[in-house]
C-alpha positions as CSV (number, residue, x, y, z in Angstrom):
1,M,-0.1,-0.1,0.0
2,S,1.4,3.4,-0.9
3,E,2.4,6.1,1.7
4,E,-0.6,8.2,0.5
5,K,-3.1,5.5,1.2
6,R,-1.7,4.9,4.7
7,R,-2.2,8.5,5.7
8,R,-5.6,8.4,4.9
9,G,-8.2,8.2,7.5
10,P,-11.0,5.6,8.0
11,L,-14.4,5.7,6.1
12,I,-17.5,5.0,8.3
13,V,-20.3,4.0,6.0
14,I,-23.5,3.6,7.8
15,G,-26.9,2.1,6.6
16,G,-29.0,4.8,8.2
17,H,-31.0,5.1,11.6
18,E,-27.9,4.5,13.6
19,D,-28.6,4.5,17.4
20,R,-28.5,8.1,18.5
21,D,-30.3,7.6,21.9
22,P,-28.0,9.1,24.7
23,R,-29.1,6.2,26.8
24,G,-28.3,3.6,24.1
25,D,-25.0,1.9,23.4
26,R,-24.4,4.1,20.2
27,K,-21.7,1.7,19.0
28,I,-21.4,3.6,15.7
29,L,-21.2,7.0,17.0
30,R,-18.7,5.7,19.8
31,E,-16.5,4.6,16.9
32,V,-16.7,7.9,14.9
33,A,-15.7,9.7,18.2
34,R,-12.9,7.2,18.8
35,H,-11.4,8.3,15.4
36,V,-12.1,12.0,16.0
37,R,-10.0,11.7,19.4
38,G,-11.2,14.8,21.0
39,G,-11.0,16.9,17.8
40,K,-13.6,18.9,15.9
41,L,-16.4,17.1,14.1
42,V,-18.1,18.7,11.2
43,L,-21.6,17.7,10.6
44,A,-22.4,18.1,7.0
45,T,-26.1,18.2,6.6
46,V,-26.1,19.1,2.9
47,A,-28.0,16.1,1.8
48,S,-31.2,17.5,3.5
49,H,-33.5,20.0,1.9
50,Q,-34.7,20.8,5.6
51,P,-31.7,20.4,7.8
52,E,-33.3,22.0,10.9
53,G,-33.0,19.8,13.9
54,Y,-30.1,17.5,12.7
55,Y,-27.5,19.6,14.5
56,E,-29.3,19.5,17.9
57,E,-30.1,15.8,17.7
58,Y,-26.4,14.9,16.8
59,R,-25.1,17.3,19.5
60,K,-27.1,15.5,22.2
61,A,-25.9,11.9,20.6
62,F,-22.3,13.0,20.8
63,A,-22.5,15.0,23.9
64,D,-20.6,12.5,26.2
65,L,-18.6,10.6,23.6
66,E,-15.4,12.8,24.0
67,I,-15.4,14.8,20.8
68,G,-14.3,18.3,20.8
69,E,-16.1,21.2,18.9
70,M,-19.0,20.2,16.7
71,V,-20.0,22.5,13.9
72,E,-22.5,22.3,11.3
73,V,-21.9,22.9,7.5
74,Y,-25.0,23.4,5.3
75,V,-25.2,25.0,1.9
76,A,-28.6,26.0,0.5
77,E,-27.0,26.8,-3.0
78,R,-24.0,25.8,-4.6
79,S,-22.5,29.4,-4.7
80,E,-22.3,29.2,-0.8
81,T,-19.4,26.8,-1.1
82,H,-17.1,29.5,-1.8
83,A,-17.9,31.7,1.3
84,A,-15.2,32.2,3.7
85,E,-17.5,31.3,6.6
86,T,-18.3,28.0,5.1
87,L,-14.8,27.1,4.5
88,A,-13.6,28.3,7.8
89,K,-15.9,25.7,9.6
90,L,-13.8,22.8,8.1
91,E,-10.3,24.1,9.2
92,G,-8.8,22.1,11.7
93,A,-11.4,19.4,11.7
94,A,-10.6,15.9,12.6
95,G,-13.7,14.4,11.0
96,V,-16.7,15.0,8.8
97,F,-20.1,13.2,9.4
98,F,-22.5,13.3,6.5
99,S,-26.2,13.1,7.6
100,G,-29.0,11.7,5.5
101,G,-31.3,13.0,3.0
102,D,-30.7,13.1,-0.8
103,Q,-27.5,11.9,-1.9
104,L,-27.9,13.6,-5.2
105,R,-28.1,16.9,-3.3
106,I,-24.5,16.4,-1.8
107,T,-22.7,16.0,-5.2
108,S,-24.7,18.5,-6.9
109,Q,-24.0,21.1,-4.0
110,I,-20.5,20.4,-3.2
111,G,-18.9,18.3,-5.9
112,D,-15.9,19.9,-7.5
113,T,-15.9,22.8,-5.1
114,Q,-13.7,24.1,-2.3
115,V,-15.9,22.5,0.3
116,E,-15.3,18.9,-1.3
117,D,-11.4,19.7,-1.7
118,K,-11.5,20.6,2.2
119,I,-13.2,17.6,3.0
120,R,-10.8,15.4,0.9
121,Q,-7.8,17.2,2.6
122,I,-9.2,16.2,6.0
123,W,-9.5,12.7,5.0
124,E,-6.0,12.5,3.2
125,S,-4.4,13.8,6.3
126,G,-5.7,11.1,8.6
127,G,-9.2,12.4,9.5
128,V,-12.3,10.3,9.5
129,I,-15.2,10.6,7.1
130,A,-18.5,9.1,8.1
131,G,-21.9,9.1,6.3
132,T,-25.2,7.7,7.0
133,S,-27.9,6.8,4.7
134,A,-27.5,9.3,1.7
135,G,-24.1,10.0,3.3
136,A,-23.2,6.3,2.8
137,S,-24.5,6.2,-0.9
138,V,-22.3,9.0,-1.8
139,M,-19.0,7.7,-0.8
140,S,-18.8,5.3,-4.0
141,E,-17.8,6.3,-7.4
142,T,-21.2,5.6,-8.9
143,M,-24.1,5.8,-6.4
144,L,-27.7,4.7,-6.5
145,V,-30.0,7.4,-6.7
146,K,-33.4,6.0,-7.2
147,G,-34.9,2.4,-7.7
148,T,-38.0,0.6,-6.4
149,S,-37.5,-1.1,-3.2
150,A,-39.2,-4.3,-1.8
151,E,-39.9,-6.0,-5.2
152,T,-38.1,-7.7,-7.9
153,H,-35.9,-5.6,-10.0
154,R,-37.0,-4.5,-13.5
155,I,-34.4,-3.5,-15.9
156,G,-35.6,0.1,-16.5
157,D,-36.2,1.0,-12.8
158,L,-32.9,2.2,-11.8
159,H,-31.2,5.6,-11.6
160,M,-27.6,6.1,-10.9
161,A,-25.2,9.2,-10.8
162,P,-21.6,9.8,-10.0
163,G,-20.6,9.9,-6.3
164,L,-17.6,11.4,-4.4
165,G,-15.5,8.5,-5.4
166,L,-13.9,7.9,-1.8
167,I,-14.3,4.1,-2.2
168,P,-13.4,2.8,-5.8
169,D,-15.1,0.0,-7.6
170,V,-18.3,-0.5,-5.3
171,I,-21.7,0.8,-5.2
172,I,-23.5,1.2,-1.8
173,D,-27.2,1.1,-0.7
174,Q,-28.5,1.6,2.6
175,H,-31.6,0.8,4.8
176,F,-30.9,-2.4,3.0
177,A,-32.9,-5.3,4.6
178,E,-35.5,-2.9,6.2
179,R,-36.6,-1.4,2.7
180,G,-36.1,-4.6,0.9
181,R,-33.3,-3.2,-1.6
182,F,-31.7,-6.5,-2.6
183,G,-33.3,-6.4,-6.0
184,R,-32.1,-2.9,-6.8
185,L,-28.6,-3.7,-5.7
186,L,-28.6,-6.5,-8.0
187,G,-29.6,-4.5,-10.9
188,A,-26.8,-2.1,-10.1
189,V,-24.4,-4.8,-10.3
190,A,-25.8,-6.2,-13.5
191,H,-25.2,-2.8,-15.0
192,N,-21.4,-3.2,-14.2
193,P,-20.2,-6.5,-12.8
194,R,-16.9,-5.0,-12.3
195,V,-18.2,-3.2,-9.2
196,L,-19.1,-4.7,-5.8
197,G,-22.4,-4.1,-4.6
198,I,-22.6,-3.2,-0.8
199,G,-26.0,-3.2,1.0
200,I,-25.9,-1.9,4.6
201,D,-28.7,-2.4,7.1
202,E,-29.9,0.1,9.5
203,D,-27.7,0.7,12.7
204,T,-24.9,-1.1,11.0
205,A,-21.7,0.3,9.6
206,A,-18.8,-0.8,7.3
207,I,-15.5,0.8,8.5
208,V,-13.3,1.0,5.6
209,D,-9.5,1.1,6.4
210,G,-7.5,0.9,3.2
211,D,-8.4,-2.1,1.2
212,T,-10.5,-3.8,4.0
213,F,-13.8,-3.0,5.7
214,T,-15.0,-4.4,9.2
215,V,-18.7,-4.6,10.2
216,I,-20.0,-3.2,13.3
217,G,-23.6,-2.7,14.7
218,S,-26.9,-4.6,15.0
219,G,-27.4,-5.7,11.5
220,A,-25.7,-7.1,8.5
221,V,-23.6,-6.1,5.4
222,Y,-24.4,-7.7,2.2
223,V,-21.8,-8.0,-0.5
224,V,-22.9,-8.8,-4.1
225,D,-20.3,-10.1,-6.4
226,G,-21.1,-10.3,-10.0
227,E,-17.6,-11.3,-11.2
228,E,-18.4,-14.8,-12.0
229,V,-22.0,-14.2,-13.6
230,T,-22.6,-16.5,-16.4
231,H,-25.9,-14.8,-17.7
232,S,-27.5,-11.4,-17.6
233,N,-30.4,-10.1,-19.8
234,V,-29.8,-6.2,-18.6
235,A,-28.5,-5.2,-22.3
236,E,-31.1,-7.2,-24.2
237,A,-34.3,-6.9,-22.5
238,S,-36.8,-4.2,-22.5
239,P,-37.1,-1.7,-19.5
240,E,-40.1,-3.4,-17.8
241,R,-38.7,-6.8,-18.0
242,V,-37.6,-8.7,-14.8
243,L,-33.9,-8.9,-14.6
244,S,-32.4,-12.4,-15.2
245,M,-28.9,-13.0,-13.8
246,H,-27.2,-16.2,-13.1
247,G,-24.1,-17.1,-11.1
248,V,-24.2,-14.1,-8.8
249,C,-22.1,-14.5,-5.5
250,V,-23.7,-13.0,-2.3
251,H,-22.0,-12.6,0.9
252,V,-23.7,-11.7,4.3
253,L,-21.4,-10.2,6.9
254,A,-22.3,-9.8,10.7
255,A,-20.5,-7.8,13.4
256,G,-16.8,-8.5,13.6
257,D,-16.6,-9.9,10.0
258,R,-14.3,-8.4,7.5
259,F,-14.0,-8.0,3.8
260,E,-11.0,-7.6,1.6
261,L,-12.2,-5.5,-1.3
262,S,-9.6,-6.0,-4.0
263,K,-9.4,-9.8,-3.3
264,R,-13.2,-9.9,-3.1
265,L,-12.8,-12.1,0.0
266,P,-14.8,-12.4,3.1
267,V,-12.9,-13.1,6.5
268,P,-15.1,-14.3,9.3
269,A,-15.0,-12.8,12.9
270,P,-12.3,-14.2,15.3
271,P,-14.2,-16.7,17.7
272,A,-15.6,-15.0,20.7
């Protein structure tokens, strides 16, 4: 692994609805706080069309978890990404936490701006980047934007767009088991079997460190690998047709399990 990659901080990719109750375990938020190490955490609420309330909820959730200052970054319009006040909030940050909402709003508002540059600088200097729900989907090179949940995938029922590209060669879906999104993740992998499909349950996270991720939380992480697919009708069939794909490999990972991304290899948790 190169020196550049070693310097980068972890990515904490959360499936949404992580435990934020101050009376609860808050395993995922504790992991974020552990990597922030008492430094400044930036809560990026850019994904939301109505961000009111997010900051106060997360401030309470992190209150006793030994982070330092917490500040909120929100831009209503793309032009605000150039404001000195906005950029100043990112200075000296030890981590950035993307809240939920609409992932397309993140890329359309901050993509290729000084705000994105600052966030990448934080990450490349060892800071943690976390994202929940929409904030999880945006971490991949190509992100799922829209597609029907809780039913068999139909070929034309999928919309994708470029993400921030923090994790190469994957596509991420969230609220996975809870919203029945297995079909649409299969559809995304059918479009490009080169990428791994990663589906993350609520209150569950994949902690990406270099080329490996580890699962924490109360649910599962699903990995859909299309490398050995023997048949797919995604290019030939009409948009309303049901997807046909043979030879798909699916891994289901629980807390403590790891996955080596370049080797496409799951590693079980050590015995308790």
